[in-house]
BAMI-74801 format. One line per field, with one value per residue: chain; residue in one letter; x, y, z of N, C-alpha, C in turn. Coordinates in steps of 0.02 Angstrom, whole numbers, plus 32768, in hexadecimal, padded with zeros to 4 digits. Example, Ala and Ser with C-alpha at 12.3 -4.5 7.8 and 13.67 -1.06 7.14 Angstrom:
2
chaine: A:A
residu: A:S
neast: 8294:8282
nnorth: 7EE4:7F90
nup: 8186:8162
caeast: 8267:82AC
canorth: 7F1F:7FCB
caup: 8186:8165
ceast: 8294:8285
cnorth: 7F5B:8002
cup: 8186:818A
end
This chain:
251
chaine: A:A:A:A:A:A:A:A:A:A:A:A:A:A:A:A:A:A:A:A:A:A:A:A:A:A:A:A:A:A:A:A:A:A:A:A:A:A:A:A:A:A:A:A:A:A:A:A:A:A:A:A:A:A:A:A:A:A:A:A:A:A:A:A:A:A:A:A:A:A:A:A:A:A:A:A:A:A:A:A:A:A:A:A:A:A:A:A:A:A:A:A:A:A:A:A:A:A:A:A:A:A:A:A:A:A:A:A:A:A:A:A:A:A:A:A:A:A:A:A:A:A:A:A:A:A:A:A:A:A:A:A:A:A:A:A:A:A:A:A:A:A:A:A:A:A:A:A:A:A:A:A:A:A:A:A:A:A:A:A:A:A:A:A:A:A:A:A:A:A:A:A:A:A:A:A:A:A:A:A:A:A:A:A:A:A:A:A:A:A:A:A:A:A:A:A:A:A:A:A:A:A:A:A:A:A:A:A:A:A:A:A:A:A:A:A:A:A:A:A:A:A:A:A:A:A:A:A:A:A:A:A:A:A:A:A:A:A:A:A:A:A:A:A:A:A:A:A:A:A:A
residu: M:K:I:R:Y:K:K:S:L:V:F:S:S:L:V:F:V:L:V:V:F:I:G:F:V:E:R:K:D:S:E:R:T:L:N:S:I:E:V:N:V:K:G:I:A:D:V:Y:F:V:N:E:K:D:I:L:D:A:I:K:T:E:F:P:L:L:L:P:G:I:S:M:K:E:V:D:L:N:K:I:E:K:K:V:E:L:H:P:F:V:K:N:A:E:V:F:A:D:L:K:G:H:L:M:I:E:I:T:Q:Y:I:P:M:A:R:I:V:R:P:N:A:A:D:G:Y:I:S:T:E:G:K:I:L:P:T:S:P:Q:Y:T:T:R:V:M:T:L:E:G:A:Y:A:E:S:L:L:K:L:E:D:I:S:S:T:H:Q:D:L:M:S:L:I:D:Y:I:Y:A:D:E:F:W:K:A:Q:I:V:G:L:D:I:P:K:K:T:D:I:R:M:Y:Q:Q:V:G:K:Q:V:I:E:F:G:E:A:K:D:I:E:E:K:F:K:K:I:N:L:F:Y:E:E:I:L:P:A:K:G:W:N:T:Y:T:R:V:N:V:K:Y:K:G:Q:I:V:C:E
neast: 88D0:88F9:88E1:8856:8834:8862:8810:8794:87A8:87B8:8739:86E8:8715:86EB:8660:864F:8678:8615:85A1:85BC:85BE:8539:84F6:8527:84F3:8469:845F:8482:841B:83AD:83C3:83A9:8351:82C1:82E5:82BE:8239:822C:81E3:81DB:81A1:81A2:81CF:8165:8145:80D0:807B:803B:7FF2:8008:8037:80C3:80B9:8032:8033:808B:8043:7FD4:800F:803E:7FC5:7F8A:7FE9:800B:806D:80E1:8166:81FC:8281:8240:8251:8295:826E:81EB:81AB:8140:815E:811A:8092:8090:80B0:803F:7FDF:8007:7FF3:7F6C:7F47:7EF7:7F42:7FBD:8023:8084:80DC:8172:81B8:8239:82C4:835C:8404:8415:839E:8342:82A6:826F:8204:81D7:8181:8120:80BE:8018:7FF7:7F92:7F3B:7ECB:7E36:7D97:7D08:7C7E:7BE2:7B8D:7BC1:7C4E:7CEC:7D62:7DFE:7E5A:7ED9:7F7F:7F83:7F02:7EB6:7E31:7E2D:7E12:7DEE:7E4B:7E37:7E9E:7F00:7F1A:7F27:7F5F:7F0E:7EC6:7E15:7D81:7CDA:7C26:7BA1:7BCD:7C55:7C48:7C12:7C7F:7CB4:7C79:7CC2:7D59:7DCA:7DF6:7E44:7E3C:7DB6:7D92:7DE7:7DF8:7DD8:7E39:7EAA:7E9C:7EA2:7F22:7F6C:7F5D:7F92:8017:8050:80A1:8072:7FE7:7FBD:7FC6:7F70:7EF0:7E77:7E05:7D88:7CE8:7C75:7BE9:7BB5:7BF8:7C19:7C25:7C90:7CCC:7D42:7D96:7DF5:7E8F:7EC1:7E64:7DBC:7D74:7D10:7D40:7CFF:7D10:7CDE:7CD6:7D51:7DB4:7E23:7E88:7F07:7EFA:7E8F:7EC7:7F28:7EDA:7EA8:7F1D:7F35:7ECD:7EF8:7F71:7F59:7ED1:7EA3:7F08:7EE9:7E60:7E49:7E47:7DCC:7D67:7D23:7CBC:7CAB:7CFD:7CFE:7D3A:7D12:7CF7:7D3D:7DC0:7D91:7D7D:7D13:7CE2:7C90
nnorth: 854D:8584:8519:850C:8586:857A:8512:8551:85B5:856C:8530:85A2:85CF:8567:8574:85F1:85D8:857D:85CD:8629:85D4:85A3:861B:8634:85C7:85E0:8659:8633:85DB:862F:8670:8613:85DC:8598:851A:84A9:842E:8389:82EC:824D:81AF:8120:808B:8001:7F61:7F54:7FB2:8049:80B7:8133:81C0:821C:8295:82B9:82D2:833E:839D:83AE:83E9:8461:849D:84AC:84F9:857E:85E1:85A0:85A4:859C:85F8:8631:865A:85E2:85EB:8609:8598:851D:848B:842A:8440:8421:839A:8366:8382:832E:82B2:82A6:8265:81D0:8159:8172:8140:8172:820D:8267:8302:836D:83E1:83FD:8442:8489:84BA:8463:841C:838D:8303:8273:81DF:815C:80D4:8090:7FE0:7F81:7EE9:7EA1:7EA8:7EEE:7EC7:7F10:7EFF:7F69:7FE2:8049:7FF6:7FC1:7FBF:7F55:7F79:7F3F:7F5E:7F5D:7FC9:801B:8043:80B0:808D:80AF:8113:8111:80B1:8003:7F69:7EC1:7E5C:7DED:7DD6:7E0C:7DE1:7DEE:7E0A:7E1E:7E3D:7EB3:7F07:7F30:7F9E:800B:802F:8079:803B:7F93:7F48:7F33:7F18:7EAD:7E3C:7DB0:7D9A:7DED:7DA6:7D33:7D67:7D9D:7D28:7CE5:7D45:7D4E:7CD6:7C91:7C2C:7C1B:7C9C:7CA8:7C42:7C4C:7CAD:7CF3:7D20:7CF6:7D42:7D39:7D3D:7D4D:7CCD:7C7D:7C5F:7C50:7C0C:7C30:7BEA:7BFE:7B97:7B0B:7AD6:7AC9:7B08:7B46:7B28:7B84:7BB4:7C09:7C88:7C43:7BD2:7BCD:7B9D:7B14:7AF6:7B14:7AB3:7A46:7A66:7A60:79D7:79A7:79D2:798B:7902:78D5:790D:78DD:7855:784A:78A0:793F:7972:7935:7965:79F1:7A3F:7A62:7A46:7A8B:7AB2:7A70:7A29:79B5:797D:7964:798C:7958:797C
nup: 877E:8703:86AE:86B7:8681:85FF:85D1:85D9:857C:8506:8500:84F2:8478:8424:8432:83F9:8374:8351:835A:82F6:8288:8287:826F:81F0:81A7:81B8:8175:80F4:80DF:80E0:806B:800B:7F7C:7F27:7EB6:7E68:7E5A:7E88:7E72:7EB6:7EA7:7F01:7EB6:7E95:7E5D:7DDC:7E15:7DFC:7E24:7E59:7E0D:7DD8:7D91:7DA5:7E2E:7E33:7DE7:7E3A:7EA9:7E72:7E53:7ED0:7F12:7ECC:7ECF:7EE0:7E95:7E2F:7E75:7EE0:7F8D:7FFB:807C:8079:8055:8087:80C4:810C:80EF:8067:806D:80AF:804E:7FE4:801F:801E:7FAD:7F7F:7F6D:7FA4:801E:8073:807E:8069:8076:804B:8041:7FE7:7FF5:7F81:7F5D:7F26:7F2A:7F71:7F61:7FA8:7F90:7FD3:7FA1:7FBB:7FB4:7F4E:7F72:7F57:7EF6:7F01:7EB0:7E62:7E0F:7DEA:7E13:7E45:7E54:7ED4:7F30:7FA2:800F:8041:80C6:80EA:80CA:8075:7FCE:7F41:7E92:7DFA:7D67:7D10:7D30:7D57:7DB2:7DBC:7E22:7E9D:7E94:7EED:7F06:7F1C:7F96:801C:800A:7FBF:801F:8068:802C:8062:80CC:8112:813B:8158:81A9:8234:824D:81FC:820F:81FB:8173:813A:8160:8113:808E:8095:80A8:802E:7FD7:8000:7FDE:7F56:7F00:7F21:7F0C:7E83:7E5B:7E9C:7E64:7E7F:7EFB:7F2F:7F94:7FD9:8059:8101:8134:80C7:8058:7FB6:7F47:7EAE:7E2B:7DCE:7D80:7D5E:7D71:7DE4:7E67:7F00:7F9A:801F:8095:8132:8159:81AC:8206:81A4:8174:8189:8132:80B6:80AF:8099:801B:7FD3:7FE0:7F93:7F14:7F08:7F1E:7F08:7E8B:7E2C:7E32:7E13:7DA8:7D51:7D28:7D6D:7DDF:7E12:7E7F:7F19:7FC1:8051:80CC:8145:81D8:81CA:8155:80A4:8029:7F8F:7EF9
caeast: 88AD:890B:88C0:8810:882F:886B:87D3:8760:87B6:87A8:86F0:86CD:8726:86BF:861D:8652:8679:85D3:8572:85CC:85A9:84F0:84E3:8537:84C2:8429:8461:8480:83D8:837F:83D1:8396:8313:82AA:8304:8293:8211:8235:81B7:81F2:8175:81C9:81B5:814B:8131:8089:8053:804A:7FB8:801F:805D:80EB:809E:7FF4:8045:80A8:800D:7FAB:8035:803F:7F81:7F7E:801A:801D:80A9:811B:8188:8244:8295:8221:827C:8285:824F:81A3:8192:8129:8167:80E6:8053:8099:80AE:7FF9:7FBB:8019:7FD7:7F24:7F3E:7EE2:7F73:7FFB:8027:80AE:8103:81A5:81CA:8274:82EA:83A4:8426:8413:835A:8319:8272:826A:81C7:81DE:813F:8115:8079:7FF3:7FFA:7F53:7F44:7E8D:7E07:7D51:7CE5:7C35:7BC8:7B68:7BE0:7C97:7D12:7D91:7E35:7E6F:7F22:7F9F:7F76:7EBA:7E95:7E07:7E45:7DEA:7E10:7E62:7E26:7EDC:7F2B:7EFD:7F5B:7F44:7F0A:7E8C:7DD6:7D4F:7C96:7BF1:7B84:7BF8:7C90:7C35:7C05:7CBE:7CC3:7C5D:7CF2:7D99:7DFF:7DD9:7E79:7E28:7D70:7D8B:7E2A:7DF9:7DDB:7E7B:7EDB:7E95:7EBD:7F6B:7F88:7F60:7FBE:805C:8068:80A6:8047:7FA0:7FB1:7FBB:7F3B:7EAE:7E6D:7DCB:7D5F:7CA2:7C64:7BA5:7BAF:7C36:7C28:7C20:7CC3:7CDA:7D7F:7D9B:7E3B:7EAB:7EC4:7E34:7D78:7D53:7D04:7D54:7CD3:7D3F:7CB9:7CEC:7D99:7DD2:7E4A:7EA0:7F3E:7EDF:7E66:7EF3:7F48:7EA9:7EA6:7F5C:7F2A:7EA1:7F22:7FA9:7F45:7E8F:7EA0:7F2E:7EC8:7E1D:7E48:7E38:7D87:7D38:7CFC:7CAF:7CAC:7D26:7CE9:7D6B:7CF7:7CEF:7D7B:7DD1:7D6C:7D7E:7CD8:7CE9:7C53
canorth: 8586:858A:84E3:851F:85C0:8560:84ED:8583:85D8:853D:852A:85E1:85D1:8538:8592:8628:85B9:8560:8604:8644:85A2:85A4:8659:862C:8599:8602:868B:8610:85BE:8665:8684:85DD:85E2:855A:850D:847B:83FE:8345:82BA:8209:817B:80E2:805A:7FC0:7F3F:7F53:7FE4:808A:80E1:8177:81D9:8256:82D1:82CA:82F0:8380:83C9:83BD:8419:84A2:84B9:84BE:852C:85A1:860B:8575:85A8:85A5:863C:8644:864C:85A3:85FB:860F:8555:84F6:8444:8403:8447:83FB:8354:8356:8383:82F1:8278:82A2:8235:8192:8123:8185:8127:81A0:823C:828D:833D:838F:8408:83F9:8483:84AB:84D2:8430:8403:8345:82E3:822B:81C3:8114:80C5:8056:7FA8:7F5B:7EA0:7E83:7ED9:7EE1:7ED3:7F1A:7F03:7FA6:801C:804A:7FC5:7FDC:7F93:7F4D:7F7D:7F0E:7F71:7F59:8008:8019:8074:80B5:8079:80E8:810D:810E:8078:7FC9:7F39:7E7D:7E3F:7DC3:7DFC:7DF9:7DF0:7DD9:7E3E:7E2B:7E5F:7EF7:7F30:7F49:7FDE:8041:803C:8097:800D:7F55:7F22:7F20:7F01:7E70:7E1D:7D6C:7DA1:7E08:7D70:7D07:7D8A:7DA1:7CE5:7CD8:7D77:7D43:7C96:7C99:7BFB:7C2B:7CDE:7C9C:7C10:7C63:7CEC:7D18:7D08:7D0B:7D44:7D52:7D4C:7D42:7C86:7C58:7C76:7C20:7C1F:7C1E:7BDC:7C0D:7B56:7ADD:7AF2:7ABC:7B3E:7B30:7B40:7B8E:7BC5:7C46:7C94:7C28:7B95:7BD8:7B6F:7ACF:7AEE:7B14:7A72:7A18:7A77:7A43:798F:799D:79D9:795C:78BB:78C5:791C:78AD:7813:784D:78C9:7986:7984:790A:798A:7A39:7A61:7A45:7A66:7A81:7AD7:7A49:7A0E:796F:7963:7983:7974:7966:796C
caup: 8762:86BD:8689:86B2:8654:85BA:85C0:85CF:853D:84D0:84FD:84D7:8430:8402:8430:83C8:8331:8345:834E:82B3:8257:8285:824D:81A8:818B:81B5:8141:80B4:80D9:80CF:8025:7FDE:7F56:7F08:7E75:7E43:7E82:7E6E:7E92:7EAD:7EC2:7F09:7E87:7EA9:7E20:7DC9:7E3A:7DDE:7E32:7E69:7DD4:7DEB:7D71:7DC7:7E6F:7E25:7DD2:7E75:7ED3:7E50:7E58:7F16:7F27:7E8E:7ED8:7EE8:7E55:7E35:7E89:7F1F:7FC6:801C:80BC:806D:8041:80C1:80B3:812E:80C9:8029:8080:80BD:800E:7FBF:8041:800F:7F76:7F9F:7F69:7FC5:8062:8099:8055:808B:804F:8066:8010:7FEF:7FF9:7F41:7F50:7F05:7F56:7F65:7F7B:7FA5:7F9B:7FDA:7F8D:7FD4:7F85:7F4D:7F6E:7F40:7ED8:7F0D:7E71:7E65:7DCA:7DDB:7E34:7E41:7E7A:7F04:7F42:7FE8:8012:806D:810B:80F6:80B8:803A:7F9E:7F04:7E54:7DD2:7D21:7CE9:7D40:7D78:7DC5:7DBB:7E65:7EA9:7E99:7F1F:7EF0:7F4A:7FC0:8056:7FF1:7FAB:805B:8082:800C:808B:8101:80FE:814E:8171:81CB:8278:824E:81D5:8215:81DE:812A:812A:8168:80D8:8054:80A1:809F:7FE6:7FB8:8014:7FC2:7F0E:7EDD:7F2B:7EEE:7E3B:7E50:7EB3:7E40:7E97:7F32:7F30:7FDB:7FE3:80A0:8126:8140:8088:8029:7F80:7F23:7E67:7E1C:7D8C:7D5D:7D7C:7D70:7E23:7E97:7F43:7FCF:8057:80D3:8154:8157:81E9:81FB:8160:8162:8186:80F5:807B:80AE:8079:7FD4:7FB9:7FDC:7F59:7ED9:7F04:7F21:7EEC:7E43:7E03:7E32:7DF6:7D6B:7D5C:7D16:7D91:7E10:7E05:7EC0:7F4E:7FFF:8088:8105:8182:81F4:81BC:811B:8061:8005:7F47:7ED4
ceast: 88BA:88E6:8876:8806:8834:882C:8799:8769:87A5:875D:86D0:86DA:86F9:8678:861A:8650:8635:859F:857C:85B3:855D:84D7:84EF:8504:847E:8427:845D:843A:83A6:8388:83BB:8354:8301:82C7:82D5:826C:8218:820A:81D2:81C3:819C:81A8:81A0:8131:80E6:805D:8067:8011:7FCB:804D:8082:80CF:805E:8002:8060:8073:7FE1:7FCE:8035:7FFA:7F75:7FAC:8033:805B:80E9:8140:81D3:8255:8276:8250:8265:8265:8203:8183:8180:812A:8130:80A4:8056:8092:8065:7FD0:7FC9:7FF7:7F8B:7F15:7F2D:7F15:7FB7:7FF9:804E:80D4:8135:81BD:8204:8298:8335:83C3:8424:83CD:832F:82E7:8264:822B:81CE:819C:8141:80CB:805A:7FF6:7FB7:7F62:7F03:7E60:7DBF:7D2A:7C9A:7C1A:7BA8:7B84:7C2C:7CB6:7D3E:7DC7:7E3C:7EBB:7F3E:7F95:7F2B:7E94:7E6E:7E1B:7E17:7E11:7E25:7E4D:7E63:7F04:7F02:7F36:7F3A:7F47:7ECB:7E4D:7DAA:7D0B:7C65:7BDD:7BB0:7C37:7C81:7C2B:7C46:7CCF:7CA5:7C8E:7D31:7DD2:7DDF:7E0A:7E64:7DE1:7D66:7DCE:7E2D:7DFF:7E1E:7EB0:7ED8:7EB3:7F09:7F8C:7F90:7F92:8008:807A:8067:8078:7FFE:7F8F:7FA4:7F7E:7EF5:7EA3:7E32:7DA8:7D18:7C8B:7C1D:7B96:7BEF:7C4A:7C2A:7C51:7CD0:7D16:7D7E:7DE4:7E4F:7EAD:7E96:7DF0:7D54:7D4C:7D16:7D27:7CFD:7D1B:7CD2:7D38:7DBA:7DF6:7E6A:7ED5:7F25:7EB7:7E92:7F1B:7F1A:7EA4:7EE5:7F54:7EFF:7ECA:7F52:7F93:7F03:7E8C:7ECA:7F0C:7E86:7E18:7E2F:7DEF:7D52:7D09:7CF3:7CB1:7CD8:7D15:7D1B:7D54:7CFE:7D31:7D84:7DB0:7D7D:7D43:7CDE:7CA9:7C5B
cnorth: 858E:8556:84F4:8558:85A9:853B:851D:85A7:85AC:8536:8568:85E6:85A3:8554:85C9:860D:859D:8595:8621:8615:85A1:85E2:8655:8600:85BA:8636:866A:85F3:85F4:867C:864F:85EC:859F:8553:84E1:8450:83BA:8314:8275:81D8:813A:80A9:8019:7F9E:7F3E:7F82:8029:80BC:8128:818D:8219:8297:82E8:82EC:8336:83B2:83DD:83F0:845F:84C5:84D3:84F7:8551:85CC:85E2:856F:85B0:85EE:8652:8631:860C:85AF:85FE:85CC:852E:84AC:8418:8405:841F:83B0:833E:8354:8343:82B4:8274:8272:81F1:815A:8135:816E:8157:81CE:8260:82C5:8361:83B5:8400:843F:84AA:84C2:84A2:8415:83BA:8329:8298:820A:8177:8106:808E:801F:7F83:7F10:7E7C:7EBA:7EC2:7EF6:7EDA:7F22:7F46:7FE5:8016:8014:7FE8:7FA9:7F8C:7F4D:7F47:7F1F:7F6C:7F98:7FFF:8053:8077:8098:80B9:80DE:8103:80CE:8040:7F9A:7EF4:7E5F:7E13:7DEE:7DE0:7E0F:7DD9:7E11:7E50:7E51:7EA8:7F24:7F4E:7F8E:8019:8057:805E:8066:7FCE:7F2C:7F0B:7F02:7EBE:7E4A:7DD8:7D6F:7DBC:7DD2:7D41:7D28:7D8F:7D5E:7CD6:7D06:7D68:7D03:7C9B:7C6A:7C0F:7C6F:7CD7:7C70:7C29:7CA9:7D14:7CF7:7D22:7D08:7D62:7D62:7D36:7CF9:7C5C:7C75:7C3E:7C3A:7C06:7C1C:7BF3:7BCE:7B26:7AFD:7AEA:7AFD:7B23:7B51:7B46:7B9B:7C06:7C4C:7C82:7BE7:7B95:7BA6:7B27:7AC4:7AED:7AD2:7A3F:7A27:7A5B:79F8:797D:79A1:799F:7913:78AC:78D2:78EC:7868:7814:7874:790F:7997:795B:7933:79D4:7A62:7A3B:7A6A:7A56:7AA4:7AB2:7A2A:79C5:7953:798A:7964:7989:7951:797C
cup: 8718:8692:8680:8681:860B:85A3:85B0:858C:8501:84C7:84DE:848C:8408:83FC:83FC:8381:8320:8335:8308:827D:824F:8260:8202:8186:8184:817E:80FC:80A8:80C4:8087:7FF3:7FBB:7F37:7EC2:7E4A:7E74:7E61:7E96:7E82:7ECF:7EC5:7EE1:7EA8:7E6A:7E17:7DF2:7E21:7DEB:7E45:7E31:7DE7:7DCF:7D93:7E0A:7E65:7E11:7E0D:7EA3:7EB3:7E54:7E9F:7F2D:7EE8:7E92:7EE0:7EA5:7E5F:7E44:7ECA:7F59:7FE8:8060:80B5:805A:8080:80AF:80D1:8108:8087:8036:808B:807C:7FE7:7FDD:803B:7FD5:7F94:7F9F:7F88:800D:808E:8069:8082:805E:8071:802E:801D:7FEE:7FB8:7F2E:7F29:7F38:7F43:7F86:7F71:7FBB:7FA0:7FCB:7FB8:7F9E:7F86:7F4B:7F5C:7F25:7EE4:7ECF:7E7D:7E1F:7DB8:7DFC:7E2E:7E6D:7EAE:7F12:7F8D:7FE8:8041:80B7:811C:80E7:8077:800C:7F61:7EC9:7E2F:7D89:7CF4:7CF3:7D60:7D8A:7DCB:7E01:7E69:7EB0:7ED0:7F05:7F24:7F79:7FFB:8041:7FE0:7FE8:8078:8066:8032:80C2:80E6:810A:816C:819B:8211:827A:822A:81D4:81F5:8192:8114:812E:812C:809A:8059:8092:8055:7FC4:7FC5:7FF7:7F76:7EE7:7EE3:7F0B:7EA3:7E2E:7E63:7E95:7E5A:7ED1:7F28:7F78:7FE2:802B:80C4:812B:8100:8055:7FF6:7F59:7EDB:7E53:7DD5:7D61:7D82:7D81:7DB3:7E4D:7EDC:7F77:800F:8099:80F0:8152:819A:81D9:81B6:814B:815B:8145:80B7:8077:808C:802E:7FB2:7FAF:7FA0:7F18:7ED1:7F01:7EFE:7EA1:7E18:7DFD:7E0C:7DB5:7D79:7D51:7D3B:7DBE:7DFB:7E46:7EF1:7F8E:8036:80C8:8147:8198:81E1:817E:80DC:803C:7FBC:7F23:7E8A
end
């Protein structure tokens, strides 16, 4: 009986301490006021489409009462998070406050990996996830360009990751390889089955065909670089066709 009584007493004491602690934390929390707002955009090389000042200005416009001294109980973190995520280049936003009343906004950006170019209308980007993004009048980034009627049609969509998986796989393949990323500067896509590649070094247009058998076709392009060009010279051919299985057609 004594042992049970001692255990019960210890348990009651712990519950009492916990209740007091929770009450203390809640009281301190209710006394907290907003001290400052800090925006941090996670850095990605050559991607500056989300500007800390622009985000801060947008928050101040949307929430004019969000000023230093306001009680933190009146700050709706979820609403602020949703507002920040309306920015087309914001992939994810996390909004939280520390014990000193500093409101922290951590932002992850979408990364563009190709730019769709239109001669008579606004361009757009394709992100690494396949999301279609607008361009910015303030910032640009050096990525592979896509031209042609088929490429332009992609700008009518919001996301191409599921509807255009073959094309996404091709863009991914080029973007992920340091050599091809530097060498293939543009794709001309007048229709789905007719992809042409333009190079950084070399005047030859690469007739790639449809975005299928990607690795096999790039092996043939490699063979063209490593064996055919050294033997025939860089200026011998203007077109290289790798559309057909087991063939490289040079003209």
